[in-house]
FIVEX-275557 format. One line per 5 residues: their letters; for each residue z, y, x of C-alpha. Coordinates in steps of 0.001 Angstrom, whole numbers, plus 500000, padded with zeros to 6 digits. Example, Ala and Ser with C-alpha at 12.3 -4.5 7.8 and 13.67 -1.06 7.14 Angstrom:
% residues 2
as) 507800,495500,512300  507140,498940,513670
This chain:
% residues 871
ragaa) 392986,891901,252551  394264,888308,251777  393901,887739,255497  395403,891126,256579  398383,890092,253956
arppa) 398932,886470,255215  399088,887723,259005  402849,888015,260308  403920,891311,261232  403614,892090,264806
prarg) 406845,891938,267033  408087,895181,268900  407068,895256,272546  410022,894656,274585  408734,894203,278129
gacva) 406062,891302,276893  402365,891147,276887  400338,892501,274359  396958,890884,273043  394717,892657,270871
aagts) 393097,890707,267917  389682,891314,267771  389375,890457,264008  389011,887338,262124  386447,885737,259781
gegas) 385893,888333,257110  387032,891095,258808  385904,893513,261585  387574,894160,264800  391277,895685,263967
gecrv) 393661,897181,266002  396256,894706,265902  398424,894129,268957  400803,891258,268984  403449,891372,271706
lplpr) 405171,887963,272998  408372,888208,275000  408431,887388,278444  410173,884217,279630  413640,884333,280952
sgqgl) 415096,882030,283740  417188,879402,282057  415561,879492,279002  412816,876525,279275  412565,875808,275339
revss) 411608,879559,274878  409262,879477,278055  407311,876670,276408  407050,878095,273080  406143,881664,274201
qkkfd) 403428,880192,276196  402087,878144,273414  402023,881185,270938  400267,883007,274078  397412,880356,274413
eikka) 396980,880169,270464  396458,883932,269991  394487,883947,273136  392089,881106,271217  392342,883074,268306
nqaaa) 391131,886390,269963  388288,884670,271802  386982,883011,268505  387419,886116,266584  385222,888107,269319
kklve) 382442,885518,269323  382551,886053,265379  382284,889704,265851  379332,889087,268356  377509,886861,266095
dqfss) 377926,889192,262920  376582,891920,265157  373271,889913,266036  370471,891457,264640  369494,889839,261402
ssedd) 366920,890469,258911  368821,893122,257184  369459,894818,260528  366009,895624,261642  364121,899124,261638
eedae) 361936,898984,258528  358813,900284,259812  358821,898022,262945  360122,895018,261141  357061,895176,258652
vkqgk) 354717,895609,262002  356572,892594,263716  356620,890594,260225  352849,890979,259706  352249,889676,263400
ilakt) 354213,886771,262950  352448,885729,259749  349237,886308,261154  350308,884063,264046  351583,881426,261656
ftiyt) 348526,881301,259476  346151,881331,262139  345097,877525,262365  345103,877363,258698  342966,880650,258120
sqtdg) 340333,879479,260828  339671,876018,258772  339053,878324,255766  336856,881155,257285  339869,883665,256900
dasel) 340414,882620,252931  344119,882980,252788  344466,883063,248793  345928,879634,248857  348846,880825,251219
ertrq) 350560,883338,248595  353517,880857,247575  354156,880263,251243  353739,883972,251978  356479,884438,249463
ymnea) 358781,881900,251136  358166,883440,254468  358931,887086,253294  361911,886093,251919  362831,884638,255094
fqsga) 362472,888188,256915  363935,890290,253693  367174,891628,253766  369513,889589,251442  366689,887676,250028
mtcli) 367907,884279,251730  370816,883916,250024  372961,880426,249882  373710,879551,246362  377457,877871,247285
ciasv) 379032,880540,248949  376793,883495,247518  376368,884961,251089  373353,886041,253177  371443,883341,255424
krnqa) 371085,885177,258968  368761,883991,261683  371607,882637,264052  373107,880060,261102  372666,876512,260849
vwscc) 371090,875845,257377  369486,873012,255542  366682,873234,252917  366173,871132,249748  362915,868995,249567
gcfci) 362652,869487,246077  363004,873230,245698  363014,874375,249271  365925,876369,248514  368155,877334,251506
fhlvc) 371907,876672,252293  374160,877110,254970  374782,873629,256699  378451,873797,256244  378274,874829,252751
iqkwa) 375803,871589,251638  378185,869407,253371  381156,870468,251648  379025,870700,248439  377659,866734,249063
kdslf) 381481,865726,249745  382875,867456,246685  380080,865993,244548  380506,862188,245742  384195,862618,245098
lvssp) 384094,864084,241718  381672,861239,241032  383845,858195,242367  387249,859524,241234  387120,858045,237980
ltddd) 386516,854625,239426  389000,852149,239888  389818,850633,243455  387655,847511,242575  384543,849167,241656
fgkkd) 384897,852062,244466  382249,851571,247242  380110,849155,245483  377477,851454,244517  375517,854327,246536
ypwpc) 376295,857147,244248  374119,860121,244686  374753,863880,245308  372472,866498,243742  370967,869788,244900
pkcrf) 372977,872681,243677  369538,874399,242507  367272,872017,241057  369627,868991,240887  367321,866821,243149
eykrs) 369652,863894,243872  370322,862426,247472  371819,859308,248338  375231,859455,250316  373534,858550,253579
etpsr) 370970,861244,253290  374041,863985,253387  372984,866380,256444  375065,866457,259125  372874,867840,262125
yycyc) 370702,871455,261959  366830,870731,262149  363963,873152,261708  361820,873436,258804  359302,870742,259747
gkven) 362360,868359,261180  360930,868078,264833  363341,870106,266559  367352,869769,266783  369053,873219,266730
ptldp) 365970,875512,267164  366111,878200,269259  366626,881811,268023  363040,883508,269123  362681,887240,267498
wlvph) 358662,886595,267373  359115,883090,265139  359962,882705,261533  363765,882153,261271  364924,878686,261680
scgqi) 361449,877692,262799  360293,875563,266259  357101,877354,266442  355425,873786,266517  352714,872777,264200
ceref) 354561,871646,260888  352315,868340,260655  354012,867144,257505  351739,865280,255330  350319,867211,252289
kpscg) 351441,866514,248627  349928,864562,247263  348860,862666,250288  345340,863127,251315  345465,861495,254697
hkcll) 345561,865111,256430  348719,867352,257693  349781,870790,257416  348085,873104,260063  350625,876088,259695
lchpg) 353309,876820,262211  356662,875367,261191  357538,877003,257890  359687,877353,255068  358680,876408,251565
pcppc) 355817,874163,250251  352772,873472,252421  349743,875017,251196  346814,872924,249790  344671,871159,252122
pkmvt) 342181,873356,253895  340053,870556,255178  336268,870255,254237  335474,866618,252753  332271,865216,251013
ttchc) 333125,864024,247779  331071,863633,244361  331817,864248,240449  333934,862616,238331  331076,860750,236569
kkakp) 329195,859959,240153  325749,861254,238685  325851,864483,241137  324664,864370,244424  327732,864687,247073
vprrc) 328956,868081,247949  331187,869200,250709  334450,870720,249201  337954,871683,250169  340251,868445,250231
sakew) 342618,870158,248047  339944,870484,245421  337601,867710,246411  337889,866738,242453  334862,868544,240542
scrlp) 332657,868299,237374  329051,868596,237090  329644,869690,233459  326896,866732,232570  327714,864543,229553
cgrtl) 330211,861411,231110  327835,858839,229173  330253,856250,229887  330458,853488,227245  333696,853726,225299
lcgqh) 336317,851043,224511  334920,850493,221135  331773,849222,222964  329035,850877,220507  329187,854942,221163
acens) 329048,856631,224566  331408,859562,225934  329572,862915,225092  332318,864879,226870  331147,866770,230130
chagn) 332167,865244,233382  336064,864738,233520  338318,862773,235698  340287,859361,234351  339749,857339,231578
cqpcp) 337381,858692,228642  339377,859745,225271  339088,857489,222344  336200,857553,220193  336208,860225,217803
rvskq) 333985,858596,215322  334590,857034,211944  333556,853481,210968  334017,850782,208408  335941,848185,209652
rcicg) 337851,844640,208278  341422,843927,209068  342311,841221,211142  342461,838677,208234  339396,840046,206658
rqtae) 340364,840561,203090  340226,844656,203147  337674,846898,204677  338185,850619,205252  337123,853798,207080
rlcas) 338856,854051,210521  338632,855697,213650  336153,853913,216024  338654,853882,218852  341109,851339,216795
pqwqc) 339125,848870,215461  341979,846309,215149  344199,847032,211887  346808,844653,209832  346783,845179,205888
dqvcg) 349716,844759,204116  348922,841426,202436  350743,838213,203370  348530,835493,204776  349591,833030,201686
kplpc) 347024,830235,203143  348713,826609,202474  350206,825181,205618  349166,821697,206803  352494,819971,205106
gnhtc) 350931,820959,201847  354038,822115,200135  354462,825410,201727  352147,828945,202485  352066,830810,205126
eqvch) 354544,833899,205177  352860,835614,207722  351467,839099,207308  347605,839923,207856  347058,837819,211190
agpcg) 344130,836405,212937  343574,832653,214286  345461,829628,212767  348626,829736,210453  350299,826871,212685
dcprs) 352596,824164,211617  355331,824271,208954  358408,825910,210371  360997,823297,208598  358907,820362,210012
gkrsc) 359814,818065,212739  363440,817691,213960  366020,820232,212586  369964,820829,213397  372922,821449,211095
pceks) 374706,824825,211231  377142,823817,214049  374216,822218,216069  375853,819126,216694  373694,816628,214656
kftlp) 370013,816575,214501  368130,815338,211320  364425,814388,210319  363673,815124,206749  360834,816337,204792
ctedv) 359871,820042,204899  361130,820233,201241  364651,818826,201797  367037,821331,203326  369513,820189,206188
ptcgd) 372814,818989,205208  376126,819661,206854  377699,817247,209438  381377,817507,208316  382687,817749,211863
scdkv) 384859,821094,212957  382709,824172,213353  383936,824859,216937  382021,827975,217680  383692,830691,219512
lecgi) 385113,833360,217563  384637,837006,218114  388013,837192,220278  386491,835057,222634  389535,833047,223118
hkcsq) 390056,831021,219842  387347,828584,218505  386322,828209,214551  388314,825581,212781  386508,825040,209541
rchrg) 384188,822278,209245  380236,822827,209752  379427,825426,207356  376346,827482,206656  376529,831471,207474
pceic) 378870,833513,209781  382420,832461,210859  385438,834192,209776  387746,836295,211738  390400,835311,213843
rqeve) 394079,835121,212028  395936,833151,214789  399294,835063,215790  399600,835584,219720  401811,837605,221674
kqcrc) 399471,840555,222631  400117,843467,225269  399191,847170,224725  396729,848589,226783  399258,850544,228966
gkhtk) 401093,847405,229767  404685,848772,228706  405182,846835,225380  404357,843299,223641  404261,842177,220316
rmpch) 403400,839105,218155  400152,840045,216007  396744,838534,214581  394071,837928,217494  391638,840341,215616
kpylc) 393829,843381,215707  394298,845472,218828  397579,846501,219899  398025,850355,220947  401452,851736,221374
etkct) 402679,855328,220763  403479,855881,224644  401495,859050,225920  399974,858916,229548  401542,861105,231855
kirdc) 399155,860649,234507  397029,863651,236004  393437,863570,235357  390914,864146,238139  391053,867682,237689
qkhqc) 394557,867799,239280  395744,870003,236537  396156,868450,233424  398252,865417,232100  396194,862523,230067
rrkcc) 398204,862531,227155  396407,859620,225433  398417,857411,223579  398731,853841,225403  396223,854716,228310
sgncp) 395038,851592,230585  394989,853919,233629  391562,854552,233704  391996,858283,232513  388865,859662,231271
pcdqi) 387840,862821,232580  389492,866145,231564  388097,867626,228667  389129,871218,228920  386907,874051,229973
cgrtl) 387225,875141,233668  387091,878835,232859  388062,880126,236532  386017,883302,237607  383023,882241,239772
gcrnh) 382128,883415,243128  379835,886098,241452  382982,887838,239937  380909,888370,236814  381046,885104,234950
kcpsg) 383676,882130,234292  382879,878650,235206  381696,876963,231816  382082,873235,233125  384716,870977,232191
chrgs) 387954,871447,234161  387440,869799,237669  388488,869280,241280  387085,871301,243878  385413,874400,243746
cnpcp) 383076,875270,241091  379371,875382,241111  377480,878287,242083  376872,880821,239101  373519,879647,237538
etvdv) 372794,883221,236105  370225,885375,237650  370476,889242,237716  367662,891649,237892  367886,894443,240742
kcncg) 365715,897484,239569  364123,900226,241393  365106,903905,240198  362129,903866,237550  362905,899923,236830
ktvik) 359303,899042,237036  359802,896896,240126  362387,894143,239411  363518,891203,241711  365973,888411,240678
vpcgr) 368764,887648,242742  371505,885128,242355  374532,886685,240155  377040,888666,242228  374573,889626,244962
ertik) 373112,892616,243181  376209,894845,244964  375322,894055,248055  371464,893514,248252  369037,896525,248864
ppkck) 366969,897572,245714  363052,896635,245851  360726,898905,247167  358595,900094,244444  354854,900659,244641
qlcsr) 354914,903094,241713  354603,906952,242021  357675,908675,241302  357554,910164,237693  360074,912885,238111
pptch) 359437,916590,237295  358864,919017,240136  361672,921464,240788  359580,924150,242304  357071,926427,240697
hstqe) 354318,923620,240973  353026,921787,237932  352687,918385,239791  354613,917247,242913  353288,915497,245711
khych) 352837,911950,245141  355094,909489,246575  356457,906419,245660  360012,905577,243319  363383,906375,245308
fgrcp) 366768,906911,244970  368567,910029,245509  366717,913637,245738  362940,913701,245829  361587,914941,249340
pcrqs) 360874,918643,249754  357593,919845,248449  355037,920015,251274  352288,921650,249137  351118,925090,249800
cqktl) 352962,927909,247865  349465,929171,246422  351401,932468,244919  349270,935519,244656  350165,938218,247239
tcghl) 349807,941941,247037  346966,941818,248541  345400,939604,246434  345136,936531,248621  347283,933130,247882
cpvsc) 350165,932179,250220  349033,929341,252356  352570,928135,253580  354241,925276,252414  356286,925772,249430
hdeal) 359824,927219,250019  361249,927575,246641  363925,925540,247988  364830,926052,251347  368289,925428,252967
vkqtg) 369519,929038,254391  372693,928963,256335  375266,931441,255056  377085,933194,257517  379944,935758,256967
lhqsa) 380983,934588,253532  384396,933229,254867  386863,935128,257380  389495,933443,259082  392950,934428,258385
gpweq) 394040,934202,261910  393102,932543,265262  395097,929586,264503  392299,928674,261396  389932,926593,262607
psepa) 386407,927667,261982  384563,926051,259152  381189,924452,259284  378543,926532,257794  377363,926454,254640
fiqta) 374007,925620,253602  372636,927100,250259  369123,926280,248471  367096,929359,247569  363938,930672,247429
lpcpp) 362452,932566,250433  360102,935313,250078  356769,934596,251140  355859,935669,254608  352883,938371,255608
cevpi) 349503,937511,254569  347945,935700,257467  344195,935465,255901  341854,936670,258540  339879,939852,257570
pvecl) 336552,940808,259764  337492,944541,260977  335136,946278,263256  336396,947936,266545  336366,951320,267115
gqhev) 333139,951562,269301  331518,949393,266963  331045,946645,269668  332663,943679,267815  334038,942272,264602
splpc) 337175,940304,264991  339449,938422,262190  342695,939942,261793  345709,938868,259582  345570,940721,256374
hsanp) 349045,942576,256587  347355,943959,260043  343627,944741,259299  343283,948101,260589  340567,949457,262939
ysckr) 341427,949051,266809  340389,949181,270305  338786,946423,271601  339413,947604,275216  335851,947325,276460
lcgrl) 333524,949899,277725  332227,952253,275163  328274,951933,276431  326828,954532,274417  323756,955848,276125
ldcqn) 324449,959292,277145  321990,962271,277217  320190,961778,280672  318825,958497,279061  320047,956405,282378
htcmk) 324050,955792,281970  326183,954924,279620  329544,956048,278612  332454,954706,280700  335244,955497,278594
echlv) 337254,952466,276542  336161,951665,273181  336857,954858,271363  335974,956461,267850  332836,958509,267851
tklns) 331931,960869,265533  328306,960866,264319  326597,964489,264101  324281,963542,260807  323678,960386,259105
sadgk) 320504,959562,260680  321587,959580,263843  321372,956498,266014  324084,954229,266131  323954,953558,269926
kagpe) 323638,957403,270823  326653,959198,272769  328603,961251,270329  330896,964792,271242  333960,962162,272293
csqce) 331689,960581,275095  331689,961538,278878  329058,963590,280386  326906,962093,283193  327496,963569,286773
eectk) 325366,960861,288886  322374,961100,290862  319028,959496,289863  319028,956320,290168  315822,955393,288601
srpsg) 313621,952372,289923  310759,953976,292446  307280,952773,292793  306905,949398,294291  306820,950083,298193
cphrc) 308529,953382,297941  311758,953426,299922  312611,957022,299040  315108,958132,296316  314565,960999,293653
vlpch) 315406,964379,294808  316274,965316,291330  319853,964608,289584  320044,962402,286912  317037,963302,284660
pgdcp) 315372,961761,281537  311792,960866,281799  309639,959590,284874  310613,960838,288401  307956,963149,290438
sclqm) 305346,961448,292655  306593,960956,296346  304525,962982,299203  306632,961643,302237  304589,959833,305165
lkikc) 305279,956157,305804  305538,954643,309419  304252,951149,309510  302832,948457,311737  299063,947267,310970
hckls) 298152,943831,310197  298170,942485,313780  301670,944106,314787  300181,946145,317516  299502,949716,316487
vlyie) 301619,951888,314240  300212,953781,311272  301159,956895,309376  300409,956758,305574  301187,958667,303109
clklt) 303992,956939,300340  301961,957878,297429  298650,956880,298594  300356,953123,299777  302228,952897,296391
cadlk) 299316,953732,294020  296616,951687,295935  295441,948497,294702  295234,945142,297172  292181,945852,298531
ekell) 292824,949247,299464  296352,948555,300672  294445,945904,303194  291990,948683,304344  294928,951296,304745
isckn) 297073,948983,307110  294198,947759,309222  294042,949255,312654  290085,948249,312672  290440,946564,316252
qcpke) 289782,942704,316859  292247,940272,315855  294234,939259,318874  295169,935688,317304  294033,932323,318788
lpcgh) 292217,929745,316617  293494,926066,317036  290352,925138,318697  291864,927448,321712  289213,930584,321199
rckei) 290098,934349,320026  289299,935382,316004  286225,937172,316061  287449,939106,312738  288789,942644,312766
chsgs) 292442,943092,312239  293534,941492,308879  296287,940051,306897  296898,936336,306492  295811,933322,308492
cplnc) 292711,933319,310492  289602,931746,309103  289112,928063,310589  285230,928529,310808  284912,929049,314934
sqkvk) 281348,930074,315657  282003,929768,319530  279340,927365,321594  280678,924328,323245  279169,921354,325689
lrcvc) 279202,918057,324218  278955,914840,326303  278456,910949,325628  280565,908488,326485  279314,907543,329819
krlkk) 279148,911537,330623  275528,911601,331808  274025,913089,328695  275359,916638,327664  274372,919220,324566
eiqcs) 275482,922644,323434  276979,922864,319600  278902,925352,317592  282857,924543,317988  283656,924653,314363
kiqeg) 281098,921302,313743  283112,919513,316563  286551,920182,314977  285114,918918,311777  283617,915666,313457
qvsle) 280337,916400,311893  278277,915840,315178  278545,913285,318094  276466,912541,320996  275478,908597,321785
cdalc) 274707,907046,325094  270751,905973,325550  269300,902764,326774  269283,903806,330561  273328,904524,330057
kemkr) 273543,900850,328704  271679,899434,331871  273652,901379,334444  276517,900458,332672  275882,896494,333102
kasei) 274691,896544,336474  277987,898274,337393  279858,895348,335686  277884,892771,337585  278904,894357,340501
keaea) 282666,893931,339959  282359,890423,339010  280356,889442,342355  283527,890878,344075  286307,889758,342389
kaaie) 284676,885967,342885  284347,886911,346725  288078,887787,347118  289175,884341,345092  286914,882457,347647
eekrr) 288583,884327,350848  291940,883706,349467  291206,879914,349051  290075,879633,352882  292989,881328,354173
qqael) 295307,879175,352361  293489,876018,353562  293942,877208,357335  297709,877561,356993  298075,874015,355499
eafen) 296261,872635,358283  297816,874430,361373  301235,873151,359745  300352,869458,359387  299122,869583,362980
rlkgr) 302735,870918,364213  304435,867996,362299  302409,865336,363948  303643,866465,367503  307163,866341,367023
rknkr) 306858,862702,365701  305253,861883,369077  308015,862924,371142  310695,861285,369137  308973,858046,369807
rkdea) 308831,858336,373527  312787,859184,373481  313533,856125,371782  311822,853913,374083  313328,855322,377424
eveqs) 316966,853288,377665  318767,856410,379569  322211,857439,378450  322338,860284,376717  324721,863351,376470
swqky) 326534,864093,373390  324613,867240,372601  321160,865034,373390  322589,862390,370869  323581,864971,367882
knlim) 320990,868092,368377  318578,866503,366221  321214,866326,363415  321564,869858,363894  318022,871015,364383
lpmfg) 316393,869218,361980  318015,870964,358906  317326,874481,360540  313927,873920,360934  313276,872353,357282
vavvm) 314754,875678,356271  312579,877495,358370  309579,875447,356846  310720,876345,353497  310785,879871,354113
v) 307539,880187,356164
């Protein structure tokens, strides 16, 4: 509102340019339109100023649009609750993966870190205590290393600057800048140096500057492994991904022994490596006499709890005292004579020698200008010189002679200036001079005057109460009057659920914007329907959800209503309002909450159909006998067929009648007899459909015999009533079987059924291998391979002689071939010798030869060689 009030009114459009402001910080998009006049020729100054205003408004609009986009960016308070919970669970599991792998899935030590990370996701849980506003994902933040509270980077920078200014404002110009004054955290007051004022935006672990926004990481996290040193330091580093809040205890396994070092080393978590074996400690106590009886413990043993008689340091008194404090002093003065022999020791109970007399040796006079060597029995006299000790004023010296005791006050008159430096006056030096002039300077709060008499200029801080309303709008600042913004409200407010059992504490002022906590307690409101109890659901605000329990009211049929509760159903009302005319706008339909009647009973009741074929479950409200649409199926009087009517009611003639017998409502049989005939009888019964057996068939059957060559005529009754043997005889034609056996001979049996027998009795001739011997044997034995005819000795001798004759003929043929080849070779050699002699004669004759005679040998020799090769 303040921004809207401070905005100048928009000038009216007169041929100018209109620029719509998208909004300012703290406001949403507005529809304001600023109109700038167009420049005219000859108006150079107005043209420059108009262009300047246009540029300013353009920049403002761009900044407002950017701010609007950032405000509408999805933060932790804008995510869908169910998707956010699933997404949050995945991010937490990913962050804790490396840590839980070291602890075998044990995440009990991560509760504190889990709480900080849950607050990073919850709507409004992360609140900057300086500006009392939510910390969003896309804003630069800074985290305190003491309390791990998160602030906006801009807010903490302003806080540090204001804190340093308030601390250093009372200082004078000479003292300013000599000391590095700290500034505190707004929450835990942990002090930081001036040089530690944050200037850049880092992730939680401090590795990445300006971490990118990733929806699958913890807000303001870089996603890398934290690797910060554990506190207290153990040499290991944090294994979680970059996270808010403190690091969990170290999960590494180390081998360590107990506190007393008696037990064997065992592997334990580094965060809990110190352990006790529960055995007695046994270490010698400081008294040197007793041993520690406590169980194994860390650190030094407790003082000895026993009591013993002990002497004091001087040995005069004995008392019962704790064994842990053996040395003690009594209250008696030592009183032993000193070496001087004149004085006694004035020290209270002590150990060792008393020492020399304190009055022996050289002693100074009271003004310490002269020294005297006197016996210890005499006092040191005054020297008679002036005292000259500096008085309390620090300027003048004592003018009295050397004296014992303190010097008196300074009584010299001096010209003194008052503290504010405006007045002077002569007065004794020991008296301060304060004028009555009141200081008119403004104190450090820049609101009130000092009003202190004779102020030196270093005015004290304002002692009035600030009293300004804090950012929470509920409390006033209780601090002293100060300059700049007030500290955040230290109070916290409880935000409760509807039942008040779940409470979260939020900074004062956030209770108006933060969402109430999700309560895990069941809603305790009484039901508004006829049920005694309502469905279990969690605590909530507003109306309870509609009852989804079954109605369970008793219907007229005696069953219970199974549908959902309908005591509070919303019913649309129509016809309640009649429009006064066509100009009246139709109103929205009105819904009223009313109880609806129970619907018809749908409980299934088993009902038998009219023809008693089936039992089907029908709704209770329509449970009446029905037709199942099947055929009646009752046996008619013919005892062969059934009723073909659709399922219908059948009247029973008497109580003992069969339930499957046809009644007067069933149809009458008009079919022919369809009873099955004896096996092999192809004729039908000549009577109409009748009960009982059909009469015997007397017709003749025309049938072929077993060998399929003759046609026989047999009575149907004889054939159907005969057994297998009789049928075999009736169908046989009594002739020889015409079939051939596998051996090639004809079957000798009479006409028969099936395959012919294989034992052929025909006589056949059997010969040996050389075909010389022969013998007659039954054909079946030869087929079975039971008989064979072997060659005798004469057959073998004849076979040997024949083989010798064949070998002799083969040898003679080979020798004849060799002789023929030898003759051909000798003839060829003789022909070659005759040609060589003719050539030698021609060379001896020196007769001039023709060209043909010269070159004929060159032509003929190759041709002759080819002919020889071919031969």
